[in-house]
ChimeraX commands (.cxc) that place a marker at each C-alpha (Angstrom):
marker #1 position 9.86,-8.16,5.57 radius 0.5
marker #1 position 9.58,-5.66,8.30 radius 0.5
marker #1 position 6.97,-3.38,7.75 radius 0.5
marker #1 position 6.85,0.80,7.90 radius 0.5
marker #1 position 3.86,0.88,10.88 radius 0.5
marker #1 position 2.99,4.36,10.05 radius 0.5
marker #1 position 0.44,5.62,13.25 radius 0.5
marker #1 position -2.55,7.55,12.40 radius 0.5
marker #1 position -6.00,8.59,14.63 radius 0.5
marker #1 position -8.14,6.27,11.90 radius 0.5
marker #1 position -7.28,2.88,12.65 radius 0.5
marker #1 position -9.89,1.29,10.20 radius 0.5
marker #1 position -10.18,-0.12,7.63 radius 0.5
marker #1 position -6.79,-2.01,7.68 radius 0.5
marker #1 position -3.86,-0.56,5.22 radius 0.5
marker #1 position -1.48,-2.43,3.88 radius 0.5
marker #1 position 1.07,-0.56,1.10 radius 0.5
marker #1 position 4.10,-2.46,-1.29 radius 0.5
marker #1 position 5.57,0.81,-2.62 radius 0.5
marker #1 position 9.21,2.27,-4.29 radius 0.5
marker #1 position 11.23,4.38,-1.90 radius 0.5
marker #1 position 11.82,6.52,-6.28 radius 0.5
marker #1 position 8.08,5.92,-6.85 radius 0.5
marker #1 position 5.99,9.73,-7.04 radius 0.5
marker #1 position 2.87,8.48,-6.70 radius 0.5
marker #1 position 4.14,6.17,-4.12 radius 0.5
marker #1 position 4.74,9.20,-2.07 radius 0.5
marker #1 position 1.68,10.80,-3.23 radius 0.5
marker #1 position -0.89,7.86,-1.75 radius 0.5
marker #1 position 1.31,7.48,1.62 radius 0.5
marker #1 position 0.74,11.56,1.90 radius 0.5
marker #1 position -2.78,11.61,1.01 radius 0.5
marker #1 position -3.02,8.50,4.07 radius 0.5
marker #1 position -1.46,11.14,6.26 radius 0.5
marker #1 position -3.64,14.12,5.03 radius 0.5
marker #1 position -6.42,11.87,6.16 radius 0.5
marker #1 position -4.60,10.63,9.38 radius 0.5
marker #1 position -5.09,6.86,8.76 radius 0.5
marker #1 position -3.16,4.30,10.10 radius 0.5
marker #1 position -1.35,2.03,7.41 radius 0.5
marker #1 position 1.55,-0.49,6.91 radius 0.5
marker #1 position 3.93,-0.44,3.41 radius 0.5
marker #1 position 6.64,-1.69,2.36 radius 0.5
marker #1 position 9.26,-0.44,-0.02 radius 0.5
marker #1 position 9.93,-3.21,-2.52 radius 0.5
marker #1 position 12.84,-1.81,-3.87 radius 0.5
marker #1 position 14.62,-2.06,-0.08 radius 0.5
marker #1 position 13.86,-5.46,0.91 radius 0.5
marker #1 position 16.04,-8.24,-0.50 radius 0.5
marker #1 position 15.84,-10.12,-3.63 radius 0.5
marker #1 position 13.88,-13.26,-1.57 radius 0.5
marker #1 position 12.08,-10.84,0.07 radius 0.5
marker #1 position 10.92,-9.56,-2.94 radius 0.5
marker #1 position 10.16,-13.00,-4.41 radius 0.5
marker #1 position 7.71,-13.54,-1.88 radius 0.5
marker #1 position 5.98,-9.92,-2.99 radius 0.5
marker #1 position 5.82,-10.82,-6.17 radius 0.5
marker #1 position 4.21,-13.69,-5.91 radius 0.5
marker #1 position 1.48,-12.40,-3.14 radius 0.5
marker #1 position 0.84,-10.15,-5.77 radius 0.5
marker #1 position 0.14,-12.71,-8.64 radius 0.5
marker #1 position -1.85,-14.78,-6.23 radius 0.5
marker #1 position -4.33,-11.47,-6.02 radius 0.5
marker #1 position -4.20,-11.14,-9.60 radius 0.5
marker #1 position -2.42,-7.84,-8.82 radius 0.5
marker #1 position -0.62,-5.98,-11.51 radius 0.5
marker #1 position 3.20,-5.42,-11.16 radius 0.5
marker #1 position 2.81,-1.11,-10.78 radius 0.5
marker #1 position 2.71,0.68,-7.77 radius 0.5
marker #1 position 1.67,1.72,-5.12 radius 0.5
marker #1 position -0.31,-1.31,-4.55 radius 0.5
marker #1 position -3.15,-0.22,-1.71 radius 0.5
marker #1 position -4.93,-3.44,0.17 radius 0.5
marker #1 position -7.31,-2.82,1.88 radius 0.5
marker #1 position -9.07,-4.74,5.03 radius 0.5
marker #1 position -6.84,-7.49,3.57 radius 0.5
marker #1 position -9.95,-7.83,0.93 radius 0.5
marker #1 position -9.91,-5.29,-1.70 radius 0.5
marker #1 position -7.33,-4.05,-3.72 radius 0.5
marker #1 position -5.99,-0.94,-6.00 radius 0.5
marker #1 position -3.64,-0.18,-7.86 radius 0.5
marker #1 position -1.90,3.07,-8.71 radius 0.5
marker #1 position -2.76,6.51,-6.92 radius 0.5
marker #1 position -6.33,6.29,-7.22 radius 0.5
marker #1 position -7.38,9.57,-5.83 radius 0.5
marker #1 position -11.56,8.38,-6.07 radius 0.5
marker #1 position -11.11,5.03,-5.08 radius 0.5
marker #1 position -8.99,5.41,-2.00 radius 0.5
marker #1 position -11.31,7.88,-0.89 radius 0.5
marker #1 position -13.99,5.71,-1.28 radius 0.5
marker #1 position -11.92,2.85,0.20 radius 0.5
marker #1 position -11.44,4.23,3.37 radius 0.5
marker #1 position -15.30,5.64,3.52 radius 0.5
marker #1 position -16.81,1.80,3.73 radius 0.5
marker link #1:1,2 radius 0.2
marker link #1:2,3 radius 0.2
marker link #1:3,4 radius 0.2
marker link #1:4,5 radius 0.2
marker link #1:5,6 radius 0.2
marker link #1:6,7 radius 0.2
marker link #1:7,8 radius 0.2
marker link #1:8,9 radius 0.2
marker link #1:9,10 radius 0.2
marker link #1:10,11 radius 0.2
marker link #1:11,12 radius 0.2
marker link #1:12,13 radius 0.2
marker link #1:13,14 radius 0.2
marker link #1:14,15 radius 0.2
marker link #1:15,16 radius 0.2
marker link #1:16,17 radius 0.2
marker link #1:17,18 radius 0.2
marker link #1:18,19 radius 0.2
marker link #1:19,20 radius 0.2
marker link #1:20,21 radius 0.2
marker link #1:21,22 radius 0.2
marker link #1:22,23 radius 0.2
marker link #1:23,24 radius 0.2
marker link #1:24,25 radius 0.2
marker link #1:25,26 radius 0.2
marker link #1:26,27 radius 0.2
marker link #1:27,28 radius 0.2
marker link #1:28,29 radius 0.2
marker link #1:29,30 radius 0.2
marker link #1:30,31 radius 0.2
marker link #1:31,32 radius 0.2
marker link #1:32,33 radius 0.2
marker link #1:33,34 radius 0.2
marker link #1:34,35 radius 0.2
marker link #1:35,36 radius 0.2
marker link #1:36,37 radius 0.2
marker link #1:37,38 radius 0.2
marker link #1:38,39 radius 0.2
marker link #1:39,40 radius 0.2
marker link #1:40,41 radius 0.2
marker link #1:41,42 radius 0.2
marker link #1:42,43 radius 0.2
marker link #1:43,44 radius 0.2
marker link #1:44,45 radius 0.2
marker link #1:45,46 radius 0.2
marker link #1:46,47 radius 0.2
marker link #1:47,48 radius 0.2
marker link #1:48,49 radius 0.2
marker link #1:49,50 radius 0.2
marker link #1:50,51 radius 0.2
marker link #1:51,52 radius 0.2
marker link #1:52,53 radius 0.2
marker link #1:53,54 radius 0.2
marker link #1:54,55 radius 0.2
marker link #1:55,56 radius 0.2
marker link #1:56,57 radius 0.2
marker link #1:57,58 radius 0.2
marker link #1:58,59 radius 0.2
marker link #1:59,60 radius 0.2
marker link #1:60,61 radius 0.2
marker link #1:61,62 radius 0.2
marker link #1:62,63 radius 0.2
marker link #1:63,64 radius 0.2
marker link #1:64,65 radius 0.2
marker link #1:65,66 radius 0.2
marker link #1:66,67 radius 0.2
marker link #1:67,68 radius 0.2
marker link #1:68,69 radius 0.2
marker link #1:69,70 radius 0.2
marker link #1:70,71 radius 0.2
marker link #1:71,72 radius 0.2
marker link #1:72,73 radius 0.2
marker link #1:73,74 radius 0.2
marker link #1:74,75 radius 0.2
marker link #1:75,76 radius 0.2
marker link #1:76,77 radius 0.2
marker link #1:77,78 radius 0.2
marker link #1:78,79 radius 0.2
marker link #1:79,80 radius 0.2
marker link #1:80,81 radius 0.2
marker link #1:81,82 radius 0.2
marker link #1:82,83 radius 0.2
marker link #1:83,84 radius 0.2
marker link #1:84,85 radius 0.2
marker link #1:85,86 radius 0.2
marker link #1:86,87 radius 0.2
marker link #1:87,88 radius 0.2
marker link #1:88,89 radius 0.2
marker link #1:89,90 radius 0.2
marker link #1:90,91 radius 0.2
marker link #1:91,92 radius 0.2
marker link #1:92,93 radius 0.2
marker link #1:93,94 radius 0.2
view
């Protein structure tokens, strides 16, 4: 699985997104982060192989994450499910 890297002037916190290429909320999340100059990586889960999708699902289950997109992982610790603007803002300012 090769995540897409999006460059930005703000590299902290470390952000990783699981998204779907057709998801409007996923697109809003990416745009929201871009507007704030955030660097992040993401994987469009619908554009990876079935085996890679199984790995993603296993990873998300391990984190007790719902299978709803987008999913943002902040500093490999905090998980935000969905486009929750306030929660994302708070995570970016910690």
